[in-house]
C-alpha positions in Angstrom: 31.1 -5.3 6.3 30.0 -8.8 6.9 29.8 -9.9 10.5 31.5 -13.3 10.5 30.8 -13.8 14.2 27.0 -13.4 13.9 25.1 -16.3 15.2 21.4 -16.6 14.5 18.8 -17.5 17.1 18.4 -21.0 15.7 21.9 -22.4 14.9 22.6 -23.5 11.3 23.2 -27.1 12.5 19.8 -27.3 14.2 16.9 -28.4 11.9 13.4 -27.5 13.0 10.0 -27.3 11.3 9.6 -24.5 8.8 7.4 -25.2 5.8 4.5 -27.3 7.2 0.9 -27.8 6.3 0.0 -25.4 9.1 2.4 -22.7 8.1 1.3 -22.9 4.4 -2.5 -22.8 5.1 -2.2 -20.0 7.7 0.2 -18.1 5.4 -2.1 -18.3 2.4 -5.1 -17.2 4.4 -3.2 -14.2 5.8 -1.8 -13.4 2.3 -5.3 -13.3 0.8 -6.8 -11.4 3.9 -4.1 -8.8 4.1 -3.9 -8.5 0.3 -7.6 -7.8 0.0 -7.7 -5.5 3.1 -4.7 -3.5 1.8 -6.1 -3.3 -1.7 -9.3 -1.7 -0.3 -7.3 0.6 2.0 -4.9 1.7 -0.7 -7.7 2.5 -3.1 -9.4 4.5 -0.4 -6.5 6.3 1.2 -3.6 6.0 -1.2 -1.4 4.3 1.3 -0.9 0.7 2.4 0.6 -0.7 5.7 3.0 -3.5 6.3 1.5 -6.9 7.2 4.6 -8.6 8.4 4.3 -7.9 12.2 0.5 -8.5 12.5 1.0 -11.7 10.5 3.9 -12.8 12.7 1.8 -12.1 15.9 -1.2 -14.0 14.6 1.1 -16.9 13.6 2.6 -17.0 17.1 -0.8 -16.8 18.7 -2.1 -19.8 16.8 1.1 -22.0 16.6 2.4 -21.3 20.1 -0.7 -20.7 22.2 -3.5 -22.7 20.5 -1.4 -25.5 19.0 1.1 -25.6 21.9 4.0 -25.8 19.5 7.2 -23.8 20.1 8.3 -23.3 16.5 9.6 -19.8 15.8 10.7 -20.7 12.2 7.3 -22.0 11.4 5.8 -18.7 12.6 8.4 -16.9 10.4 7.2 -18.8 7.3 3.6 -17.8 8.1 4.6 -14.1 8.1 6.8 -14.5 5.0 3.8 -16.0 3.0 1.3 -13.6 4.6 3.2 -10.3 4.0 3.5 -11.1 0.3 -0.2 -10.5 -0.2 0.0 -7.0 1.1 3.0 -6.1 -1.0 1.5 -7.5 -4.2 -1.7 -5.6 -3.5 0.2 -2.4 -3.1 2.0 -2.8 -6.4 -1.3 -3.8 -8.2 -3.6 -1.0 -6.9 -1.1 1.7 -7.8 -1.5 0.9 -11.5 -4.1 -1.7 -12.6 -7.3 0.3 -11.8 -6.2 2.7 -14.7 -7.4 -0.1 -17.1 -10.9 -0.1 -15.4 -11.0 3.8 -15.6 -10.4 3.6 -19.4 -13.1 1.0 -19.7 -15.5 3.2 -17.8 -14.7 6.0 -20.3 -15.4 3.7 -23.2 -11.9 3.9 -24.5 -11.0 0.2 -24.0 -12.5 -3.1 -22.9 -12.3 -4.1 -19.2 -9.2 -6.0 -18.3 -9.9 -9.8 -18.1 -9.4 -11.6 -14.9 -6.7 -13.7 -16.6 -4.8 -10.5 -17.6 -4.9 -9.1 -14.0 -3.9 -12.4 -12.5 -1.0 -13.0 -14.9 0.4 -9.4 -14.6 0.3 -9.7 -10.8 1.7 -13.3 -10.8 4.6 -12.5 -13.2 5.5 -9.2 -11.4 5.4 -11.0 -8.0 7.5 -14.0 -9.2 10.1 -11.8 -10.9 10.3 -9.7 -7.7 11.2 -12.9 -5.7 13.6 -14.3 -8.3 15.4 -11.0 -8.9 16.0 -10.9 -5.1 17.5 -14.4 -4.8 21.0 -13.5 -6.2 21.0 -10.3 -4.1 20.4 -12.1 -0.7 24.0 -12.9 0.1 25.2 -9.5 -1.0 22.6 -7.4 0.8 21.5 -9.5 3.8 24.6 -11.4 4.8 27.5 -9.3 3.7 25.9 -6.0 4.6 24.7 -7.2 8.1 25.3 -4.4 10.5 25.3 -1.8 7.6 21.8 -2.2 6.3 19.4 -2.2 9.2 16.2 -3.4 7.4 14.0 -1.8 10.1 10.7 -3.7 9.4 12.6 -7.0 9.0 14.5 -6.5 12.3 11.4 -5.4 14.1 9.5 -8.5 12.9 12.4 -10.7 14.2 12.2 -9.0 17.6 8.4 -9.6 17.7 8.9 -13.3 17.0 11.8 -13.5 19.5 9.5 -12.0 22.2 7.2 -14.9 21.4 6.2 -15.7 25.0 3.8 -12.7 24.7 2.4 -14.0 21.5 -1.0 -15.0 22.9 -1.8 -11.6 24.4 -0.5 -9.7 21.4 -2.4 -11.9 18.9 -5.6 -11.3 20.9 -5.0 -7.5 20.5 -4.9 -8.0 16.7 -8.0 -10.1 16.6 -9.9 -7.6 18.9 -9.0 -4.8 16.4 -10.3 -6.9 13.5 -13.5 -7.8 15.3 -14.3 -4.3 16.6 -13.5 -2.6 13.3 -15.7 -5.1 11.4 -18.6 -4.1 13.7 -17.9 -0.4 13.4 -17.7 -0.6 9.6 -20.9 -2.6 9.3 -22.8 -0.1 11.5 -21.5 2.8 9.3 -21.6 1.5 5.7 -23.8 -1.6 6.1 -26.7 -0.7 8.4 -25.9 3.0 7.8 -27.1 3.9 11.3 -24.6 6.7 11.6 -22.8 9.1 9.2 -19.4 7.9 7.8 -18.4 11.5 7.1 -19.3 14.8 8.8 -18.6 18.1 7.1 -19.2 21.7 7.7 -18.5 25.0 6.0 -18.6 28.8 6.7 -21.4 30.8 5.3 -20.3 32.8 2.3 -17.0 30.9 2.1 -16.6 28.0 -0.4 -14.2 26.0 1.8 -15.1 22.9 3.7 -13.8 21.0 6.7 -14.9 17.8 8.4 -13.8 14.3 9.2 -14.5 10.7 8.3 -15.5 8.2 11.0 -13.6 5.1 9.8 -11.5 2.9 12.0 -9.0 1.9 9.2 -8.4 5.6 8.2 -7.7 6.6 11.8 -5.5 3.5 12.1 -3.4 4.7 9.2 -2.7 7.9 11.1 -1.7 6.1 14.2 0.7 3.7 12.4 2.2 6.5 10.2 2.6 8.8 13.2 1.9 12.5 13.8 4.4 13.9 11.3 3.2 12.1 8.2 -0.4 12.6 9.2 0.2 16.4 9.7 1.7 16.7 6.2 -1.3 14.9 4.6 -3.7 17.1 6.6 -1.8 20.3 5.6 -2.2 19.2 1.9 -5.9 18.7 2.5 -6.3 22.1 4.2 -4.5 23.8 1.2 -6.9 22.1 -1.3 -10.2 22.5 0.5 -9.8 25.8 2.5 -7.5 27.7 0.1 -7.6 26.5 -3.5 -11.3 25.6 -3.8 -12.5 28.9 -2.3 -10.2 30.8 -4.7 -11.5 28.9 -7.7 -15.1 29.6 -6.7 -14.3 33.3 -5.8 -12.6 34.2 -9.1 -14.3 31.8 -11.5 -18.0 31.8 -10.5 -19.1 32.8 -14.0 -16.4 30.9 -15.9 -16.8 27.5 -17.5 -13.3 26.0 -17.4 -12.1 22.7 -18.8 -12.4 19.9 -17.7 -15.6 21.3 -16.1 -18.7 21.5 -18.3 -20.7 24.2 -16.5 -20.0 27.6 -14.9 -18.0 27.1 -11.7 -20.6 29.0 -9.6 -23.3 26.7 -10.9 -21.2 23.6 -10.2 -20.6 24.8 -6.6 -24.3 25.6 -6.0 -25.4 22.1 -7.1 -22.5 19.9 -5.9 -20.7 21.9 -3.2 -16.9 21.8 -2.7 -16.9 18.1 -3.8 -17.9 19.1 -7.3 -15.0 21.5 -7.6 -12.7 18.9 -6.1 -13.6 16.2 -8.6 -13.4 18.6 -11.6 -10.2 20.6 -10.8 -8.5 19.7 -7.5 -7.8 16.1 -8.6 -5.6 17.3 -11.5 -3.8 19.7 -9.2 -3.2 16.8 -6.8 -2.1 14.5 -9.6 0.5 17.1 -10.7 1.7 17.4 -7.1 1.9 13.6 -6.8 3.8 13.2 -10.0 6.2 15.9 -9.1 6.6 14.4 -5.6 7.4 11.0 -7.1 10.0 12.4 -9.5 11.5 14.7 -6.8 11.9 11.7 -4.4 13.5 9.7 -7.3 15.9 12.5 -8.2 16.9 12.9 -4.5 17.5 9.1 -4.3 19.4 8.9 -7.6 23.0 9.1 -6.1 21.9 6.4 -3.6 20.2 4.4 -6.4 23.3 4.4 -8.6 25.6 3.6 -5.6 23.2 0.9 -4.5 23.1 -0.8 -7.9 26.8 -0.7 -8.3 27.4 -2.0 -4.8 24.9 -4.8 -5.2 26.5 -5.9 -8.6 30.0 -5.8 -7.0 28.8 -7.8 -4.0 27.2 -10.5 -6.3 30.5 -10.9 -8.2 32.3 -11.5 -4.9 29.7 -13.7 -3.3 30.5 -17.0 -5.1 31.6 -20.0 -3.1 29.1 -19.4 -0.2 28.8 -21.8 2.7 26.8 -25.1 2.3 25.2 -24.5 5.7 21.4 -24.7 6.0 21.2 -21.0 6.7 23.1 -20.2 3.5 21.1 -22.2 1.0 19.1 -20.3 -1.7 17.0 -21.5 -4.6 19.4 -22.8 -7.3 20.7 -20.0 -9.6 20.0 -22.3 -12.6 16.3 -22.5 -11.6 16.2 -18.7 -11.0 17.6 -17.9 -14.4 15.3 -20.4 -16.2 12.3 -19.0 -14.3 13.3 -15.4 -15.3 13.6 -16.3 -19.0 10.3 -18.2 -19.0 8.5 -15.3 -17.2 9.9 -12.8 -19.6 8.8 -14.9 -22.6 5.3 -15.2 -21.1 5.1 -11.3 -20.9 5.6 -11.2 -24.6 3.9 -14.4 -25.8 0.7 -14.6 -23.7 -2.1 -12.8 -25.7 -3.9 -11.7 -22.5 -0.9 -9.4 -21.6 -0.9 -6.5 -24.0 3.0 -6.2 -24.2 5.3 -6.6 -27.2 8.8 -8.1 -27.3 10.2 -4.5 -26.7 7.9 -4.2 -23.7 9.1 -7.5 -22.3 12.7 -6.3 -22.6 11.8 -3.0 -20.8 10.2 -5.2 -18.0 13.3 -7.2 -17.5 15.8 -4.3 -17.7 13.8 -1.9 -15.5 12.5 -4.7 -13.3 16.0 -6.0 -12.3 17.3 -2.5 -11.8 14.4 -1.4 -9.6 14.3 -4.7 -7.7 17.9 -4.2 -6.8 17.3 -0.6 -5.8 14.2 -1.5 -3.9 15.9 -4.3 -2.0 18.7 -2.1 -0.8 16.7 1.0 -0.2 14.2 -0.8 2.2 17.3 -1.9 4.0 18.4 1.7 4.5 15.2 3.6 5.0 12.5 1.0 5.5 9.6 0.0 3.3 7.4 3.0 4.0 10.1 5.4 2.6 10.8 3.3 -0.5 10.0 5.5 -3.5 8.0 2.8 -5.4 5.6 5.3 -6.9 8.5 7.5 -8.1 10.0 4.4 -9.8 6.6 3.6 -11.3 6.2 7.1 -12.6 9.7 7.1 -14.2 9.1 3.7 -15.8 5.7 4.8 -17.2 7.2 8.0 -18.6 10.1 6.2 -20.3 8.0 3.2 -21.4 5.2 5.5 -22.9 7.8 7.6 -24.8 9.5 4.5 -26.2 6.2 2.9 -27.2 5.0 6.2 -28.8 8.3 6.5 -30.8 8.0 2.9 -32.0 4.5 3.5 -33.3 2.5 1.9 -30.4 0.1 4.8 -29.9 -3.6 5.2 -29.0 -5.3 3.1 -26.4 -3.2 0.0 -27.4 0.0 1.8 -26.5 -1.6 3.2 -23.3 -2.7 -0.3 -22.1 0.7 -1.7 -23.0 2.4 1.1 -20.9 0.2 0.4 -17.9 0.8 -3.3 -18.1 4.6 -2.7 -18.2 4.3 -0.2 -15.3 2.1 -2.6 -13.3 4.6 -5.5 -13.6 7.6 -3.3 -12.6 5.6 -1.7 -9.7 4.8 -5.1 -8.3 8.4 -6.3 -8.9 9.7 -3.4 -6.8 7.1 -3.9 -4.0 7.7 -7.7 -3.8 11.5 -7.4 -3.9 11.4 -4.9 -1.0 9.1 -7.2 1.0 11.2 -10.3 0.2 14.4 -8.6 1.4 12.7 -7.6 4.7 11.5 -11.1 5.2 14.9 -12.6 4.4 16.4 -10.3 7.0 14.0 -11.6 9.6 14.9 -15.1 8.6 18.7 -14.3 8.7 18.4 -13.0 12.3 16.3 -16.0 13.4 18.3 -18.7 11.6 15.7 -19.7 8.9 16.5 -21.5 5.7 16.6 -18.9 2.9 15.5 -21.4 0.3 12.4 -22.3 2.3 11.6 -18.6 2.8 12.0 -17.9 -0.9 9.5 -20.8 -1.6 7.2 -19.3 1.0 7.3 -15.9 -0.9 6.4 -17.7 -4.1 3.4 -19.4 -2.4 2.3 -16.0 -1.0 2.6 -14.4 -4.4 0.6 -17.1 -6.1 -2.2 -17.0 -3.5 -2.4 -13.2 -3.6 -2.2 -13.0 -7.4 -5.2 -15.4 -7.7 -7.2 -13.3 -5.3 -6.3 -9.7 -6.5 -8.3 -9.9 -9.8 -11.5 -10.9 -8.0 -10.9 -8.2 -5.4 -10.5 -5.4 -8.1 -13.5 -6.6 -10.1 -15.6 -6.7 -7.0 -14.6 -3.2 -5.8 -15.1 -1.8 -9.3 -18.5 -3.3 -9.7 -19.6 -2.2 -6.3 -18.4 1.4 -6.3 -16.1 2.1 -9.3 -12.5 3.5 -9.1 -12.0 7.3 -9.0 -15.2 7.7 -7.0 -15.7 9.2 -3.5 -15.6 5.7 -2.0 -12.4 4.5 -3.9 -10.4 7.5 -5.0 -7.5 5.3 -6.4 -5.1 8.3 -6.4 -2.0 6.6 -7.7 -3.8 4.7 -10.5 -5.6 7.9 -11.6 -2.2 9.6 -11.6 -0.6 6.9 -13.8 -3.6 7.1 -16.2 -3.1 10.9 -16.4 0.6 10.6 -17.1 0.2 8.1 -19.9 -2.7 10.1 -21.5 -0.6 13.3 -21.2 2.4 11.7 -23.1 0.3 9.9 -25.7 -2.5 12.4 -26.4 -1.4 15.7 -24.8 -5.0 16.5 -23.8 -4.6 17.1 -20.1 -5.6 20.3 -18.4 -1.9 21.2 -18.2 -2.5 24.5 -16.3 -4.0 22.6 -13.3 -1.3 19.9 -13.5 1.5 22.5 -13.4 -0.2 24.3 -10.5 0.2 21.0 -8.6 3.8 20.5 -9.8 4.8 24.0 -8.4 2.8 23.4 -5.2 5.0 20.3 -4.7 8.2 22.3 -5.6 7.3 24.9 -2.9 6.7 22.1 -0.3 10.1 20.6 -1.2 11.8 24.0 -0.9 10.4 24.6 2.6 11.4 21.1 3.7 8.0 19.3 3.7 8.2 15.7 2.5 6.4 16.0 -0.8 4.7 12.6 -1.3 2.5 12.6 1.9 1.7 16.4 1.3 0.8 15.7 -2.3 -1.5 12.8 -1.3 -3.1 15.2 1.1 -3.7 17.7 -1.7 -5.3 15.0 -3.8 -7.5 13.3 -1.3 -10.7 14.7 0.4 -9.9 16.8 3.5 -12.4 14.7 5.6 -10.2 11.7 5.1 -7.0 13.6 5.9 -8.6 14.9 9.1 -9.5 11.4 10.3 -5.9 10.3 9.6 -4.7 13.4 11.6 -6.8 12.2 14.6 -5.0 8.9 14.5 -1.7 10.8 14.3 -2.6 12.9 17.3 -3.4 9.8 19.4 0.0 8.4 18.4 1.7 11.7 19.4 0.0 11.5 22.8 1.3 8.0 23.3 4.8 9.0 22.2 4.8 11.9 24.7 3.8 9.7 27.7 6.0 10.3 30.7 6.8 6.7 31.9 9.6 4.2 31.6 10.7 3.4 28.1 9.7 -0.3 28.2 6.2 0.5 29.2 5.9 3.3 26.6 7.1 1.0 23.9 4.6 -1.7 24.9 1.8 0.8 24.8 2.8 2.2 21.4 3.3 -1.3 19.9 0.0 -2.6 21.3 -1.6 0.4 19.6 0.1 -0.5 16.3 -1.1 -4.1 16.6 -4.7 -3.1 17.4 -4.7 -0.6 14.5 -3.3 -3.2 12.1 -6.1 -5.5 13.2 -8.6 -2.6 12.6 -7.3 -2.1 9.1 -7.7 -5.8 8.3 -11.2 -5.9 9.9 -12.5 -2.9 8.0 -10.9 -4.0 4.8 -12.6 -7.5 5.0 -16.0 -5.9 5.8 -15.4 -3.5 2.9 -15.0 -6.5 0.6 -18.2 -8.1 2.1 -20.2 -4.9 1.6 -19.0 -4.8 -2.0 -20.5 -8.2 -2.4 -23.7 -7.0 -0.9 -23.8 -4.0 -3.3 -23.2 -6.3 -6.3 -26.2 -8.5 -5.3 -28.4 -5.6 -4.2 -28.4 -6.7 -0.6 -27.0 -3.3 0.5 -30.5 -1.7 0.2 -32.1 -4.5 2.3 -29.9 -3.8 5.3 -29.9 0.1 4.9 -31.8 1.0 8.1 -31.3 4.7 7.7 -33.4 4.7 4.5 -36.0 2.4 6.0 -36.6 4.6 9.0 -35.8 7.9 7.2 -33.4 8.9 9.9 -32.7 12.7 10.0 -29.2 13.8 8.9 -28.5 15.6 12.3 -29.3 12.4 14.2 -26.9 10.4 12.0 -24.2 13.0 12.3 -24.4 13.0 16.2 -24.4 9.2 16.0 -21.3 9.4 13.9 -19.5 11.6 16.4 -20.4 9.3 19.3 -19.1 6.2 17.3 -15.9 8.1 16.5 -15.4 8.7 20.2 -16.0 5.0 20.8 -13.4 4.1 18.1 -10.8 6.4 19.8 -11.6 4.9 23.2 -11.1 1.4 21.7 -7.6 2.3 20.6 -6.8 3.6 24.2 -8.4 0.5 25.8 -6.1 -1.9 23.9 -2.9 0.2 24.2 -2.8 2.7 27.0 -5.3 1.0 29.4 -4.4 -2.6 28.4 -3.8 -4.9 31.5 -0.3 -6.2 31.4 1.4 -8.9 33.4 
């Protein structure tokens, strides 16, 4: 039901600064920064975090405190542009690294920078343009029905702008401290970034990583999600790996190339993980994505039907400033041009049939994504499930029409990439438009802001992926790229049928068991796939958040403590991500060996491990200092 009595914070008749030189420059900077940081984080951890609130807080800190301007709608444009980078990065890293993985195997050429940029740009722009006709239906008419949790929270942060300076300093402190910690761990290598231990005579392994961004993911996601991921890691590393070693010591099993006992003796539990557990994890992830999609199907069908019905009934909207969208004629022309580009541009390996698949699935999933983030929030939006469904259908259609081999596989991943980015950006755009609706922003200006953010992030994402691939490579210990590896396995499985299906099906049924006993499958499946040390570090962050949530004090104080922790951890993710990109540059130019003090001084492993634990304690104390022990007025 539309709430006709709703009045935004800035009335429709009042015109204030929105798109300014300041808001565009700040927004572009944040779009690139959070896009690069989230790309690094997502490839490492398999999860990304929303950038809307930290971007809004930084905007307030600069515009309100440093520039002495009281312009809430200008700050809103900054977060609108800034958050586009994080969403585009999320869509891109779930799929595009598969092209690099095929290149590493010698099956195909590396994707060109132009190809990556155009796929990201077209997917991002389609996500924005598909959302424009949905705005009145979903944001205005459904106000009071669809809560849009992140969009509403972002509006509340901007409305509490008098605290902007203090909150912005919390984000910046998180960025600065995490940058220092990351440089000590992975740059100077003064301490261990990961500490592991095992039990004599037992092939299992447990330990933790020491990274501020990984701990921050646990804090932001909370104890429940962290515990599901940790449980998945415990199952892989303390149950399945020991079983494989125990029963298969003398067996050589595909895809391994040596007896399992020999592999374990030379490479430890990690060797078993890379040869076998990753396929089990991929099966669990694929099943988790499909299960989440099947569970959402009634809602998806109802959502799509409701959105189409609302669009039909939303003609003749008001001419007020707060009701103006980009012209529908421009939107339709833009969609047609972008669709033709998918087909015509040689750099994008997609046929006319592929371009049709992109538009049909793209619009469907953009509609679904826009409404589902309104109901359950961006973090619960089944984007990976949608991407898996798209890839399965697209790969089958391409195979049936004769597009087989590596040409068909690269075409399928390009189609999947565009649709994944469409879904991520459509969800982000709708959250941002909800923030604008509550504040009284001009929708057309926000939509232009989204386009600016998409263009900036698309131009940066190719360089980021190339840099990370050259420094460490995808599918490695440093950058596991779980979703992209999964997408690659799905396409290969359909096209070539050469997967170790026994391992994949073990993962599928692990996911089914998790679903039957009521465990959310996707975080559990990510935990099965990723190293247990990483999951343990996430769990530590989740436990800190649990302690905050259980504090016995007045609600306002507790909310302030928890929110300050979220802002500090958001800053830590951005800070570590940026230093991760910087260290990738160092690795490419060979400077990483110059600053490696551990190698220079031949530091004993025990000393480095103790140093790592001490630094981990300092990181935990930092979170407490800027949340629980922060001085408040």
